[in-house]
N, C-alpha and C positions, 0 to 999 in steps of 0.2 A: 436527477429528479426521479428517474424510473426506479432506482434501487434504494435510495436513501431519503427520499422525500424532502430534498432541499433544492433551492434555486441558487446556484453560485453566481456571484458577480464577476463577469468576465474580466473586468478591469483589475481584479485582485488576484487573478491566477497567473503564476509565473512558472515557466519551464524550469525543471530542476536537473533531470538526467534521463538517460536511456539505459534500460536494463536488458541484458541478454542472459538467459539462464535456462536450464532444463525445465520444461513444463511440469507442474505438479501432477502426480498421479498418472502420467503417461509414460510410454516407453522412453528410455533415455535419449533416443535420437530426436525426439520432438523438442524443439527449442522455442521458448517464449520470448517475444520481443515486446517491450512495454516502455512507453514514455511516462515519466513521473513528473508531477507538478507540485508546487507549494501553494498553499492557500491559508490565509488567516481565518480559520473557522470560528464563527460566532453563532452559526445556525445550529438548531437542535436536530440531530440525526435520528431518523425513525426508519428502521429497516422495513423493506417491502419486497414484493415479488420473490425472487429466489434467495434473497438475503434473510436468514433466520434470526441473526443477532449481530450486534456490533459491540466490540470490546476494544479498549485501548491497552497497548502493551508498551512497557519499556523494552529496551534492547535485551536486558537480562531476563525479564519475564518471558519474552518471546523465545529465547534460547532454552528455557525450561519447559516449553510446551512439548507434548509427546510427538507432535507432527509439526514440521517446519517447512516452509517454502523457500527454496534456495534464492529466488529472486528477491523475496522480502529481506532475507539476510544480507544480500548485496546492498539494498537500499539503506538498511540500518547501518552497515559499515560505512557507506558514503556519508550519511548524515553525521555520523560520529567523526569521521575524518575531516569533514567541513566545519566542525564545531557547532552543529545545529542541534545536537543532543548530547 
């Protein structure tokens, strides 16, 4: 709610995976740990607080971005391997 102005239905949230990767923009020794979840989004997202904009990317589109986050690439790879994209 704080960053995307939506209220998620807890009954529709399902655990997907855990990602461990170098934290973006920090020294290589800093590792990010993140749990990822799946949710059938029907709500309209509206960025707020420190979120300036929201964009949707295909795996290929994200790989063409000038800056990429390694953890996001790991999630894309897993989604592809699992046949979800």
